[in-house]
Residue frames as qw, qx, qy, qz and C-alpha x, y, z in Angstrom:
[[0.037, -0.887, -0.459, 0.039, 0.00, 0.03, 0.06],
 [0.357, -0.721, 0.105, 0.584, 2.87, 2.39, 0.64],
 [0.408, -0.098, 0.565, 0.711, 4.00, 1.97, -2.83],
 [0.166, 0.607, 0.670, 0.394, 0.63, 3.39, -4.09],
 [0.207, -0.755, -0.331, 0.527, 0.66, 6.62, -2.10],
 [0.140, -0.422, 0.296, 0.846, 2.54, 8.63, -4.64],
 [0.018, 0.233, 0.767, 0.598, 0.21, 7.28, -7.38],
 [0.144, -0.718, -0.679, 0.050, -2.90, 8.16, -5.37],
 [0.204, -0.680, -0.106, 0.696, -1.51, 11.53, -4.51],
 [0.135, -0.159, 0.525, 0.825, -0.91, 12.16, -8.23],
 [0.038, -0.477, -0.813, -0.332, -4.35, 11.08, -9.11],
 [0.178, -0.776, -0.509, 0.329, -5.97, 13.34, -6.52],
 [0.251, -0.481, 0.153, 0.826, -3.68, 16.15, -7.70],
 [0.069, 0.102, 0.698, 0.705, -4.87, 15.72, -11.31],
 [0.130, -0.599, -0.784, -0.102, -8.36, 15.53, -10.23],
 [0.188, -0.755, -0.308, 0.548, -8.20, 18.80, -8.25],
 [0.140, -0.347, 0.372, 0.849, -6.47, 20.56, -11.17],
 [0.011, 0.296, 0.787, 0.541, -9.23, 19.36, -13.53],
 [0.153, -0.748, -0.626, 0.156, -11.94, 20.61, -11.14],
 [0.207, -0.653, -0.040, 0.728, -10.16, 24.08, -10.89],
 [0.078, -0.116, 0.542, 0.829, -9.85, 24.41, -14.62],
 [0.046, -0.497, -0.807, -0.316, -13.48, 23.44, -15.05],
 [0.204, -0.784, -0.458, 0.366, -14.57, 25.88, -12.38],
 [0.188, -0.487, 0.183, 0.833, -12.35, 28.70, -13.95],
 [0.060, 0.179, 0.754, 0.629, -13.85, 27.88, -17.40],
 [0.093, -0.679, -0.727, -0.040, -17.36, 28.25, -15.92],
 [0.202, -0.743, -0.193, 0.609, -16.58, 31.66, -14.35],
 [0.141, -0.295, 0.401, 0.856, -15.19, 32.96, -17.67],
 [0.020, -0.391, -0.797, -0.461, -18.24, 31.89, -19.48],
 [0.198, -0.742, -0.600, 0.225, -20.44, 33.49, -16.81],
 [0.208, -0.624, -0.033, 0.752, -18.52, 36.79, -17.07],
 [0.085, -0.049, 0.612, 0.785, -18.64, 36.78, -20.76],
 [0.080, -0.588, -0.759, -0.268, -22.41, 36.11, -20.78],
 [0.243, -0.717, -0.440, 0.483, -22.90, 38.88, -18.20],
 [0.212, -0.436, 0.226, 0.845, -20.97, 41.30, -20.29],
 [0.040, 0.246, 0.769, 0.589, -23.00, 40.33, -23.39],
 [0.168, -0.680, -0.714, 0.019, -26.17, 40.72, -21.49],
 [0.210, -0.693, -0.198, 0.660, -25.11, 44.21, -20.21],
 [0.083, -0.186, 0.511, 0.835, -24.18, 45.29, -23.79],
 [0.071, -0.381, -0.813, -0.434, -27.51, 44.06, -24.95],
 [0.185, -0.770, -0.544, 0.277, -29.37, 46.03, -22.30],
 [0.221, -0.517, 0.098, 0.821, -27.33, 49.08, -23.14],
 [0.042, 0.027, 0.639, 0.767, -28.32, 48.81, -26.81],
 [0.143, -0.583, -0.782, -0.165, -31.96, 48.26, -25.90],
 [0.215, -0.721, -0.450, 0.480, -31.93, 51.21, -23.72],
 [0.162, -0.275, 0.311, 0.895, -30.57, 53.56, -26.36],
 [0.430, 0.718, 0.541, -0.082, -33.13, 55.50, -28.41],
 [0.376, 0.042, 0.380, 0.844, -32.38, 57.29, -31.50],
 [0.191, 0.715, 0.372, -0.560, -34.38, 60.52, -31.52],
 [0.294, 0.065, 0.584, 0.754, -35.09, 61.62, -35.11],
 [0.396, 0.559, 0.227, -0.692, -37.28, 63.98, -37.05],
 [0.312, 0.110, 0.802, 0.496, -38.60, 62.68, -40.34],
 [0.272, 0.064, -0.276, -0.920, -40.94, 64.28, -42.96],
 [0.473, 0.352, 0.733, -0.339, -44.54, 63.50, -42.82],
 [0.169, 0.257, -0.539, -0.785, -45.63, 62.94, -46.45],
 [0.084, -0.240, -0.932, -0.258, -48.74, 61.80, -48.32],
 [0.118, 0.504, 0.590, -0.619, -51.26, 64.07, -46.79],
 [0.306, 0.738, 0.529, 0.287, -54.09, 65.55, -49.03],
 [0.401, 0.120, -0.060, 0.906, -53.02, 68.98, -49.94],
 [0.070, -0.782, -0.569, 0.244, -56.36, 70.86, -49.60],
 [0.385, 0.024, 0.176, 0.906, -54.89, 73.73, -51.73],
 [0.140, -0.468, -0.405, -0.773, -58.32, 75.25, -52.20],
 [0.449, -0.568, -0.668, 0.170, -59.41, 74.99, -48.66],
 [0.051, 0.502, -0.079, 0.859, -60.36, 78.35, -46.99],
 [0.394, -0.556, -0.643, 0.351, -61.24, 79.67, -43.63],
 [0.047, 0.487, 0.076, 0.869, -62.78, 83.06, -42.82],
 [0.142, -0.312, -0.688, 0.640, -63.92, 84.67, -39.66],
 [0.105, -0.609, -0.605, -0.502, -67.43, 85.86, -39.95],
 [0.361, -0.798, -0.043, -0.481, -68.02, 87.03, -36.39],
 [0.026, 0.905, 0.176, -0.387, -66.94, 89.05, -34.58],
 [0.684, 0.576, 0.210, 0.395, -65.81, 90.57, -37.95],
 [0.098, 0.907, -0.130, 0.388, -64.43, 93.80, -36.43],
 [0.571, 0.226, -0.585, 0.529, -62.36, 92.05, -33.67],
 [0.135, -0.322, 0.377, -0.858, -64.28, 93.84, -30.88],
 [0.476, -0.378, -0.793, 0.050, -65.98, 92.02, -27.92],
 [0.266, -0.764, -0.036, -0.587, -67.93, 94.34, -25.62],
 [0.480, -0.650, 0.450, -0.381, -67.05, 92.48, -22.35],
 [0.040, 0.330, -0.938, 0.096, -65.36, 89.45, -20.88],
 [0.745, 0.056, 0.403, -0.529, -67.84, 86.61, -21.26],
 [0.627, 0.154, 0.724, 0.244, -68.71, 83.68, -23.58],
 [0.208, 0.586, -0.285, -0.730, -68.06, 85.20, -27.02],
 [0.813, 0.413, 0.391, -0.124, -69.74, 83.71, -30.15],
 [0.135, -0.503, 0.637, 0.569, -67.43, 82.84, -33.03],
 [0.779, 0.450, 0.392, -0.194, -68.59, 82.04, -36.50],
 [0.238, -0.457, 0.642, 0.568, -66.36, 80.89, -39.31],
 [0.778, 0.514, -0.052, -0.358, -66.97, 80.23, -43.01],
 [0.527, -0.311, 0.739, 0.282, -65.27, 77.12, -44.24],
 [0.652, 0.595, -0.144, -0.447, -64.80, 76.61, -47.92],
 [0.725, 0.460, -0.504, -0.094, -63.75, 73.50, -49.89],
 [0.215, 0.272, -0.841, 0.415, -63.20, 71.57, -46.67],
 [0.697, -0.437, -0.396, -0.407, -65.46, 69.35, -44.60],
 [0.233, -0.458, 0.630, -0.582, -65.33, 69.61, -40.90],
 [0.748, -0.158, 0.487, -0.422, -65.96, 66.40, -39.13],
 [0.910, 0.351, -0.173, -0.136, -64.79, 64.17, -42.06],
 [0.786, -0.419, 0.351, 0.289, -61.92, 61.70, -41.63],
 [0.219, 0.784, -0.445, -0.374, -58.97, 62.78, -43.75],
 [0.946, 0.319, -0.038, -0.049, -58.18, 60.23, -46.49],
 [0.475, 0.643, -0.563, 0.209, -54.78, 58.37, -46.74],
 [0.798, -0.073, -0.555, 0.224, -52.55, 56.35, -44.52],
 [0.248, 0.345, -0.484, 0.765, -51.38, 58.99, -42.09],
 [0.652, -0.468, 0.003, -0.597, -54.65, 58.64, -39.97],
 [0.952, -0.244, -0.185, 0.020, -53.41, 55.15, -38.90],
 [0.653, 0.341, -0.327, 0.592, -49.80, 56.47, -38.47],
 [0.073, 0.294, -0.306, 0.902, -50.58, 59.39, -36.05],
 [0.079, 0.377, 0.702, -0.599, -52.88, 60.11, -33.17],
 [0.093, -0.286, -0.622, -0.723, -56.23, 60.67, -35.01],
 [0.345, 0.061, 0.405, -0.844, -59.33, 62.45, -33.93],
 [0.187, 0.327, 0.925, 0.040, -62.41, 60.23, -34.21],
 [0.211, 0.753, 0.412, -0.468, -64.48, 63.38, -34.63],
 [0.624, 0.595, 0.362, 0.355, -62.68, 64.10, -37.90],
 [0.413, 0.354, 0.087, 0.834, -61.35, 67.33, -39.48],
 [0.336, -0.792, -0.415, 0.296, -61.63, 70.48, -37.32],
 [0.196, 0.862, -0.102, 0.456, -60.43, 74.04, -36.69],
 [0.630, -0.178, -0.392, 0.646, -57.43, 74.82, -34.39],
 [0.105, -0.907, -0.164, -0.374, -58.36, 77.82, -32.42],
 [0.686, -0.090, -0.290, 0.662, -55.24, 79.37, -30.80],
 [0.114, -0.949, -0.139, -0.258, -55.39, 82.49, -28.61],
 [0.188, -0.886, 0.407, -0.121, -52.10, 84.19, -27.59],
 [0.496, 0.460, -0.734, 0.059, -50.07, 81.09, -28.72],
 [0.546, -0.278, 0.635, -0.470, -51.68, 78.97, -25.94],
 [0.209, 0.007, 0.966, 0.154, -52.60, 75.38, -26.48],
 [0.314, -0.027, -0.464, -0.828, -55.26, 75.15, -29.05],
 [0.556, 0.199, 0.650, -0.478, -58.92, 74.08, -28.71],
 [0.075, 0.008, 0.841, 0.536, -60.31, 71.90, -31.41],
 [0.466, 0.363, 0.367, -0.719, -63.67, 72.71, -33.01],
 [0.303, 0.110, 0.893, 0.316, -65.58, 70.49, -35.30],
 [0.210, 0.805, 0.552, 0.054, -68.40, 72.98, -36.19],
 [0.372, 0.488, 0.143, 0.776, -67.97, 76.37, -37.74],
 [0.285, -0.683, -0.006, -0.673, -69.81, 78.10, -34.87],
 [0.687, -0.291, -0.589, 0.310, -69.02, 77.92, -31.25],
 [0.277, -0.918, 0.006, -0.283, -68.59, 79.95, -28.04],
 [0.699, 0.086, -0.424, 0.569, -65.41, 80.71, -26.07],
 [0.431, -0.860, -0.200, 0.186, -64.76, 82.47, -22.84],
 [0.561, 0.471, -0.055, 0.678, -62.47, 85.33, -23.58],
 [0.434, -0.598, -0.324, 0.591, -61.01, 87.62, -20.70],
 [0.082, 0.982, 0.055, -0.163, -60.68, 91.33, -20.88],
 [0.426, -0.594, 0.438, 0.524, -57.75, 92.68, -22.82],
 [0.523, 0.670, -0.343, -0.400, -56.15, 92.53, -26.17],
 [0.752, -0.165, 0.637, 0.040, -55.66, 89.05, -27.55],
 [0.258, 0.548, -0.600, -0.522, -54.27, 87.59, -30.66],
 [0.826, 0.136, 0.473, -0.274, -56.14, 84.79, -32.45],
 [0.202, 0.407, -0.767, -0.453, -54.74, 82.41, -34.95],
 [0.757, 0.153, 0.544, -0.328, -57.17, 79.76, -36.30],
 [0.270, 0.462, -0.682, -0.498, -56.50, 77.31, -39.08],
 [0.888, 0.113, -0.197, -0.400, -57.89, 74.26, -40.72],
 [0.238, -0.491, 0.835, -0.071, -56.63, 70.91, -39.39],
 [0.602, 0.107, -0.722, -0.323, -56.75, 67.42, -40.83],
 [0.808, -0.448, -0.211, -0.318, -58.23, 64.70, -38.58],
 [0.853, -0.182, -0.244, 0.423, -54.86, 63.73, -37.35],
 [0.338, -0.867, -0.156, 0.332, -54.09, 67.35, -36.48],
 [0.522, -0.044, 0.323, 0.788, -51.81, 68.38, -39.26],
 [0.157, 0.694, 0.160, -0.684, -52.52, 72.04, -40.26],
 [0.620, 0.610, 0.412, 0.271, -53.62, 72.97, -43.72],
 [0.379, -0.574, 0.116, 0.716, -50.97, 75.34, -44.90],
 [0.365, 0.460, 0.459, 0.667, -52.07, 77.80, -47.57],
 [0.048, 0.151, -0.107, 0.982, -52.69, 81.56, -47.62],
 [0.457, -0.316, -0.204, -0.806, -56.47, 81.05, -47.13],
 [0.704, -0.276, -0.653, -0.047, -56.64, 78.34, -44.63],
 [0.448, -0.269, -0.520, 0.676, -55.69, 80.62, -41.67],
 [0.140, -0.889, -0.242, -0.364, -57.31, 83.55, -39.86],
 [0.538, -0.061, -0.362, 0.759, -55.16, 85.98, -37.95],
 [0.174, -0.763, -0.345, -0.518, -57.02, 88.51, -35.88],
 [0.168, 0.094, -0.552, 0.811, -56.54, 90.85, -32.96],
 [0.392, -0.628, -0.632, -0.229, -59.38, 90.77, -30.49],
 [0.028, 0.301, -0.374, 0.877, -60.20, 93.68, -28.15],
 [0.470, -0.512, -0.718, -0.037, -62.34, 92.63, -25.21],
 [0.374, -0.639, -0.433, 0.514, -63.85, 95.14, -22.95],
 [0.158, 0.974, 0.136, 0.088, -63.64, 99.01, -22.99],
 [0.159, 0.881, -0.418, 0.155, -60.33, 100.50, -23.88],
 [0.959, -0.276, 0.027, 0.059, -58.45, 97.25, -23.17],
 [0.172, -0.811, 0.529, 0.182, -54.66, 97.15, -22.40],
 [0.856, 0.416, -0.306, -0.004, -52.29, 95.31, -24.79],
 [0.596, -0.684, 0.420, 0.001, -49.98, 93.43, -22.45],
 [0.878, 0.077, 0.381, 0.279, -48.59, 91.16, -25.19],
 [0.108, -0.788, 0.318, 0.516, -47.26, 93.65, -27.65],
 [0.671, 0.143, 0.656, 0.315, -47.49, 91.63, -30.87],
 [0.151, 0.529, -0.363, -0.752, -46.56, 93.15, -34.14],
 [0.764, 0.311, 0.475, -0.306, -49.08, 91.68, -36.40],
 [0.634, 0.743, -0.193, -0.091, -46.77, 92.16, -39.45],
 [0.104, -0.716, 0.688, -0.055, -43.67, 90.69, -37.85],
 [0.558, 0.218, -0.796, -0.085, -42.35, 87.18, -38.29],
 [0.562, -0.342, 0.445, -0.607, -44.21, 84.98, -35.93],
 [0.316, 0.145, -0.937, -0.037, -44.22, 81.36, -34.78],
 [0.702, -0.232, 0.157, -0.655, -47.36, 79.55, -33.58],
 [0.085, -0.235, 0.960, -0.125, -47.10, 76.25, -31.87],
 [0.741, -0.061, -0.250, -0.620, -49.67, 73.56, -32.67],
 [0.982, -0.152, -0.076, -0.087, -48.47, 69.84, -32.00],
 [0.451, -0.255, -0.855, 0.023, -47.56, 67.67, -30.10],
 [0.353, -0.400, 0.181, -0.826, -50.10, 68.29, -27.36],
 [0.805, -0.288, 0.035, -0.517, -51.45, 66.42, -24.39],
 [0.559, -0.355, 0.742, -0.105, -50.98, 62.69, -23.51],
 [0.659, 0.360, -0.552, -0.362, -50.17, 59.95, -25.90],
 [0.626, -0.305, 0.680, -0.230, -50.52, 56.23, -25.13],
 [0.830, 0.147, 0.537, 0.021, -49.96, 52.85, -26.77],
 [0.659, 0.389, 0.423, 0.485, -49.37, 52.98, -30.58],
 [0.128, 0.965, 0.160, 0.164, -49.81, 56.76, -30.60],
 [0.434, -0.832, 0.236, 0.254, -46.40, 57.19, -28.84],
 [0.758, 0.011, 0.432, 0.488, -44.40, 55.78, -31.69],
 [0.328, 0.361, 0.345, 0.802, -45.00, 58.76, -34.09],
 [0.081, -0.734, -0.416, 0.531, -45.64, 62.15, -32.71],
 [0.368, 0.748, 0.346, 0.431, -46.66, 64.95, -35.19],
 [0.339, -0.487, -0.085, 0.800, -44.58, 68.10, -34.87],
 [0.249, 0.625, 0.555, 0.490, -46.47, 70.96, -36.46],
 [0.209, -0.568, -0.248, 0.756, -46.56, 74.65, -36.33],
 [0.348, 0.856, 0.342, 0.167, -47.58, 77.89, -38.26],
 [0.438, -0.249, 0.070, 0.861, -45.26, 80.49, -39.41],
 [0.198, 0.904, 0.375, -0.053, -46.69, 84.00, -40.21],
 [0.119, 0.982, -0.100, -0.106, -45.00, 86.83, -42.19],
 [0.215, -0.689, 0.668, 0.181, -42.01, 84.78, -43.00],
 [0.913, 0.250, -0.297, -0.127, -40.54, 81.83, -44.95],
 [0.702, -0.548, 0.441, 0.110, -38.03, 79.22, -43.82],
 [0.757, 0.603, -0.247, 0.051, -34.96, 78.38, -45.82],
 [0.884, -0.062, -0.162, 0.433, -31.44, 76.97, -45.48],
 [0.441, 0.173, -0.106, 0.875, -29.81, 80.42, -45.67],
 [0.149, -0.515, -0.124, -0.835, -32.59, 82.25, -44.03],
 [0.519, -0.375, 0.413, -0.648, -34.94, 82.04, -41.00],
 [0.502, 0.009, -0.863, -0.044, -35.49, 78.59, -39.42],
 [0.724, -0.548, 0.041, -0.417, -37.19, 76.91, -36.54],
 [0.248, 0.385, -0.819, 0.345, -35.02, 75.38, -33.87],
 [0.824, -0.351, -0.228, -0.382, -36.67, 72.47, -32.18],
 [0.078, 0.442, -0.797, 0.404, -35.12, 71.27, -28.95],
 [0.840, -0.238, -0.280, -0.400, -36.67, 67.98, -27.91],
 [0.889, -0.439, -0.044, 0.122, -35.57, 66.51, -24.53],
 [0.432, -0.744, 0.330, 0.387, -32.43, 68.61, -24.85],
 [0.580, 0.043, 0.614, 0.534, -31.58, 67.46, -28.51],
 [0.166, 0.673, -0.012, -0.721, -31.50, 70.21, -31.06],
 [0.515, 0.340, 0.670, 0.413, -32.79, 70.10, -34.61],
 [0.076, 0.437, -0.110, -0.889, -32.90, 72.90, -37.21],
 [0.461, 0.552, 0.695, 0.009, -35.97, 73.10, -39.50],
 [0.111, -0.356, 0.326, 0.869, -35.38, 75.01, -42.75],
 [0.218, -0.181, -0.669, -0.687, -38.60, 74.08, -44.52],
 [0.496, -0.043, 0.379, -0.780, -42.17, 74.68, -43.34],
 [0.605, 0.066, -0.719, -0.336, -43.49, 71.14, -43.30],
 [0.822, -0.433, 0.101, -0.356, -45.08, 68.62, -41.01],
 [0.290, 0.478, -0.810, 0.175, -42.63, 66.31, -39.16],
 [0.880, -0.311, -0.317, -0.167, -42.71, 63.14, -37.24],
 [0.164, -0.667, 0.649, -0.327, -40.85, 62.67, -33.94],
 [0.929, -0.022, -0.353, -0.114, -39.58, 59.20, -33.41],
 [0.644, 0.191, -0.545, 0.501, -37.56, 57.43, -30.75],
 [0.291, -0.613, 0.238, -0.694, -39.04, 59.20, -27.61],
 [0.285, 0.011, -0.903, 0.320, -38.91, 57.49, -24.39],
 [0.388, -0.647, -0.629, -0.190, -41.90, 56.97, -22.13],
 [0.423, -0.518, -0.381, 0.638, -42.74, 59.67, -19.70],
 [0.087, 0.903, 0.188, -0.377, -42.64, 63.48, -19.91],
 [0.642, 0.294, 0.329, 0.627, -41.25, 64.92, -23.10],
 [0.077, -0.791, -0.127, 0.594, -40.16, 68.62, -23.24],
 [0.523, 0.491, 0.457, 0.526, -40.36, 70.42, -26.72],
 [0.114, -0.731, -0.062, 0.669, -39.12, 73.91, -27.34],
 [0.546, 0.564, 0.418, 0.457, -39.59, 75.75, -30.64],
 [0.226, -0.685, 0.026, 0.693, -37.81, 78.94, -31.52],
 [0.539, 0.812, 0.186, 0.125, -38.04, 81.23, -34.69],
 [0.551, -0.565, 0.234, 0.568, -34.39, 82.11, -35.44],
 [0.396, 0.855, -0.178, -0.282, -32.63, 84.20, -38.11],
 [0.821, 0.489, -0.286, 0.066, -29.82, 83.07, -40.39],
 [0.200, 0.630, -0.597, 0.455, -27.32, 83.57, -37.61],
 [0.518, -0.197, -0.810, 0.192, -29.10, 81.48, -35.12],
 [0.010, -0.019, 0.427, -0.904, -30.51, 84.39, -33.11],
 [0.104, 0.525, 0.806, -0.251, -33.94, 84.41, -31.71],
 [0.019, 0.423, 0.372, 0.826, -36.17, 86.75, -33.80],
 [0.119, 0.053, 0.475, -0.870, -37.95, 89.21, -31.44],
 [0.552, -0.229, -0.433, -0.675, -41.61, 88.57, -30.83],
 [0.535, -0.347, 0.471, -0.610, -43.70, 87.36, -27.86],
 [0.929, 0.035, 0.222, -0.292, -44.54, 84.03, -29.39],
 [0.607, 0.639, -0.473, -0.005, -41.14, 83.13, -31.10],
 [0.228, 0.297, -0.873, 0.312, -39.98, 80.97, -28.24],
 [0.758, -0.274, 0.049, -0.590, -42.41, 78.50, -26.73],
 [0.105, 0.243, -0.944, 0.195, -41.89, 75.38, -24.49],
 [0.802, -0.191, -0.084, -0.559, -44.47, 72.59, -24.02],
 [0.177, -0.251, 0.943, -0.130, -44.42, 69.29, -22.28],
 [0.778, 0.027, -0.367, -0.509, -46.33, 66.18, -23.41],
 [0.517, -0.373, 0.728, -0.251, -46.66, 62.79, -21.73],
 [0.615, 0.243, -0.677, -0.322, -46.10, 59.35, -23.24],
 [0.552, -0.282, 0.664, -0.418, -47.41, 56.25, -21.49],
 [0.066, -0.098, 0.967, 0.228, -47.66, 52.59, -22.28]]
């Protein structure tokens, strides 16, 4: 038996070394897998925020909107004011044809009017006559025709721009030059859920100016990421995370300076949820 001790010792040593190598190999695989899993999580967590053109909408080149009442822009006192619009070559309440209604958040009530007072969030109106509560003071109304998925109709006759004077000798606390380049915010707005979070419409109106590569532009800052828009067109925001989204729009000149005007820098927040 004594003669077998070295042999037994050698066998035990070899067995221990084999176990050690096996365990070392197992740890290496585990570390490699953990690293790969981490990289996979990192890639999944990354979102690529992008703006892409929205194309394929009906043009509605002949559509027209006109303010019939109050036609002089004067409202006697702060109260529920009656508004009456004349709509031409455009059907309020109809669903806009094409594929974009399925791509974007779409109103089941159909095409409508975006009614924007002092560049505040719009109210949507599906009939040409309605009442709105307007406080005393001087206010600036911008109203335009909207497709059922909230994209504005952009032509010279599809928009109404009007100064409203409410009450006797109202004070103008806004000081808007009605002839100056002006940016009006429209979309995104409110809360989006489910499939509607995938594609958010970015849309606005520009007055008294044009956008171009070498001229005025709109600077969009979305969750801190900056985009320059040199063409007046509807856009889709993609790659947004769930939760609160901050969007700032600015009308800037060719040097990147903010163009003076009370409405030319506006910040809104919207919410995305599963």
